[in-house]
Each structure stands twice: as C-alpha cells, then as structure tokens.
N, C-alpha and C positions, 0 to 999 in steps of 0.2 A: 276719709273710710272706704266708702263703695271702689274709688278706685285703686287702693291700695287694697281691698279682699281682691277687687280682679283681676290683679296685678299679679299676687301670691298664688290663691287658688282658681283663678277663672278656671281656666284649662280643666281642670278637676270638675269643677260644677259641671262644666257645657258637658265634659265625656260622658255623666252620669246620667245626664239631660237625654244623653243623644242614645245612648247605649243601655239604659234602663241598668246601669250600676250604681252600687252605694259603698263606692271606693272614699268617699263622703265623708259616711260614718264611720269607715274602716279605721282613717288618717285622723278622725277627732278620737276614736276612742282610742287610739294608736296613744297621742300623747294627754288624754285624762289618764293613761295607762305609765306615766311615768317614759314612755317611748321604749316599752318592754315589749318583746315577741312573748314575749311567755303569759306575762297580765293580761297583754291583751285578748291573747287566743283562747284562754278560764271563761273572760266577762262577755266576748260574743260566741262562746261555743261556737269556736275554729279550731280544726286540729293546725298547729306550733309550722308544719310543714304551708300547707290553703294558703296561710296569716304571709308568711314571708313570700310566694308567689303574688300573693295582693299588695304587698305594702314594693314588692315592685316592680309592679304593674302602676302603683302610682306615680313612683318615682319616674316610671319614663313616660309621663300623662304629663308631668309637673313640668319636664325637663331641667328640673334641678337635683341636687344632693341635700334632700329635709334633712337630713342628719348636722351638715353644716352648722355651729352656733349660730351664724347668722339666719341662715335660713331657717332653723326650727325658731325661733328667736319672734321670727318675722311671720311665721306660721301660725304660733299664739296666739301675736297678737288679731291677725286677721280672723284667727276661729273664738275670739275673744268680739272681735268686731261683728261676726253673724249671730254671736248669742244675743246678743246688744241688743240687734236688730229684732227680735223676734219680739 
C-alpha cells in the first residue's frame, strides 16, 4: 500500500508539503466528483478556469496523464489506500 501510494501520488504529496499548497485535496475532490471540472469547482468554491489551471499543475507535478483509464484507476486505488490509513 505505502509503496504504491508513493509511486502514484508521492510527487504531489511532497510538492504540497514543500510549497504549502493543497493540490492533493484538489485531486481528491476532482475524483470524488467523477473527474468533472464543473462539479468539482462548485464543491470547492473555485472558478472552473482556476480549477483547470490547478489540475494542469497537478498533471505537471505528477508527470503523467491522470485522465488515461489506467492512471485514473491507479489514482483511485491510491486515494482509497490513503483514506484507509487515517
């Protein structure tokens, strides 16, 4: 679980830690809202253009396409592991 989470989300967790950002929370909200920019922007009270920018930043930090089917599945599993850890 830990090594899988590290592999999938480690870069983002480190980036947030080092920069005081909340990209991990944004990614979580995005996945909790069926990867919809519109729904996520409403839930986190963030303009959809701003959210688009932030999601692009998330992709940049992670260094892979978060919307490919395989990666979406991997992120969902990693988020599930994170939830179970707490």
